[in-house]
Residue, then its C-alpha position, 0 to 999 in steps of 0.5 A: m392462207n389465213l391471217i390471225i391477229d390477237i391484240g392482248n393486254t401487253a402484246t400483239k400476236i400475228a400468225f399465218f395458218k394454212e388451213r389448220e396448220l400454223v405456218r409462222s407467227k410473231v409477237l409484237d410489244g404492245f399494240p403497234e397500230q401501223e404494223v398491224l394495219s400493214a399486215i391486214n392490208d397485205v393482199r396475199f392474205k384475203k381471210v383475216i380475223l382480228s381479236s382485241v381485249k383493248h378498245l380500238s381507237n376510232d382512227f384504227s377502226t376506220a382504217l380496217p378493211m371490213n370487207k375482207m376481215l372478221l372482227l371477233n365480237k359479241e355478235t360473231k357466230l361461233p362453232i361452240a355454244i355459249n352458256y354465259a350470263t353476260h355474253h356481251t362482257l365475255g372477252s374475245d381472248r377467252i372465247a378463242a381459248a375455249v374454241g381452241a380447246t375444242v380443236l385439241f380435244a373435240k367431244e371431251n370435257v376440257l378445263c383451260f387455263d390462260l396464264g398471262s396478265c390475268i389468269t383465266s380458266e374456261w370450262i367446256t363440256k364434251d357437248g361443245i358448250y362453254h360454261g364460263g370459268s374464273i378470272s384472277p390476277g396473274m403472277n406479275m400483277r400480284f407482285k406489282a400489287m404488293h409493291t404498289f399498295t405497300d410502302k416497303l415491299p419490293l417489286l419482284s419477279a418469280y424467275e429470279e431464284k428458286v421459290a422456297m416454301p416456307g420463305d425465310s426472308t421477306e422476298s422469299c415469302m413474297r415469292a412463296g405466297v404468289v407462286n405457290g398461291i397460284a399453283y394451289e389455286i390452279k390445283g384446287m380448280i382442277d380437283f373441283y372439276t375432276s370431282k364432278y367429271a372424271a374424264l377431263k383434259v387440262i390445257f395451259t396457255g399464256g406466257d407463264a404456262a410452261y413455268f407453272e406446268s413444271l411446278l404441278n405434278m399433274n397431267i397437263f397439256v401446254q399449248p402456247n398457240l391455243v388462242l391463235m388456234g381458236l381464232n383460226e377455227i372461228l375463221i374456218y367456221h365462217e368460211s364453211 
């Protein structure tokens, strides 16, 4: 049994895989260090991989049983090739998503979007090479930015009501700008890559994946556990 731990910006995911089958998983708010360490030190799971977009504290890092775990970082050997100018700055979540994409669609061109705190896109060609992508603010970040950096705009959520276009009030205009702006941004990227590569698979993952998939009338595959699948694949690669 493989134990997978993914520490994100707003939540921590813990999952258990039997080979490539996801057995169970859970999501924890924030980063509860003691609960994560307890899971890692569970003697039933001898194969562990940990990925974090946060800087780990010295106390937490010191407590990690490095003899039985793989900590994903810039030195970790991967089952895909990385063509990225600043490999040392590449987030572990982006690496895992790219690897997960190749698990779902091996030897195919894949464009993967992770719609969470930020919206990241990852481009992987059918020869198993990762070429980077893009990073932009996520939906909630855009709403928070408008509220934080203005005096009068309210703090909104897209899920409160149907998003109209055009908006006919300040609130509906804000929703139209954020939600439709993201939809157009994603569609534009898909069109860009499709113009260069006719055979292309598109994957959505992250907290807002299903929401935006429903807005776009396109052939999109939604896989909520893509990052976990990628981390498990990296662990399997190191076992072989």
